[in-house]
C-alpha positions as CSV (number, residue, x, y, z in Angstrom):
1,M,-23.7,21.0,-73.7
2,T,-24.6,17.4,-72.0
3,A,-25.3,17.0,-68.4
4,S,-22.2,15.0,-68.3
5,T,-19.9,17.7,-69.9
6,L,-21.5,20.3,-67.6
7,F,-20.8,17.8,-64.5
8,W,-17.3,17.5,-65.1
9,Q,-16.8,21.1,-65.8
10,L,-18.2,22.0,-62.4
11,A,-16.3,18.8,-60.9
12,A,-13.1,20.4,-62.1
13,E,-13.9,23.8,-60.5
14,L,-14.5,21.8,-57.2
15,Q,-11.5,19.9,-57.5
16,A,-9.3,23.2,-58.1
17,E,-10.9,24.6,-54.7
18,N,-10.5,21.5,-52.7
19,P,-7.8,18.8,-53.3
20,A,-9.9,16.3,-51.2
21,V,-12.2,15.9,-54.0
22,V,-11.2,13.4,-56.2
23,E,-12.6,11.3,-59.3
24,G,-13.3,7.7,-58.7
25,T,-15.6,5.0,-60.1
26,I,-18.5,3.5,-58.9
27,M,-20.1,0.5,-60.9
28,K,-17.5,1.2,-63.6
29,V,-18.8,4.9,-64.0
30,R,-16.8,8.0,-63.3
31,C,-18.0,9.6,-60.0
32,L,-16.5,12.3,-57.4
33,R,-15.5,11.1,-53.9
34,V,-14.2,13.2,-51.0
35,G,-11.7,10.5,-49.5
36,T,-13.6,7.1,-49.7
37,E,-16.9,8.5,-49.7
38,F,-19.2,8.9,-52.8
39,V,-20.2,12.5,-53.6
40,A,-21.8,12.6,-56.9
41,L,-22.4,10.9,-60.1
42,V,-23.9,12.0,-63.6
43,D,-27.2,10.7,-64.5
44,Y,-26.4,6.8,-64.7
45,K,-27.7,6.5,-68.4
46,D,-25.8,9.5,-69.8
47,A,-22.6,8.5,-67.8
48,W,-22.3,5.7,-70.2
49,T,-22.5,7.8,-73.4
50,S,-19.6,10.1,-72.3
């Protein structure tokens, strides 16, 4: 399992528990946000390969 796969599996669990956690983008890469605030991003290099 890649870091990106694990990250998005865990992100899905967070999103299911809290609707304020949403997917967004930063520098054209997927990330997690709460409202307009940045929360997390998969390793930047790995994010481009997923």
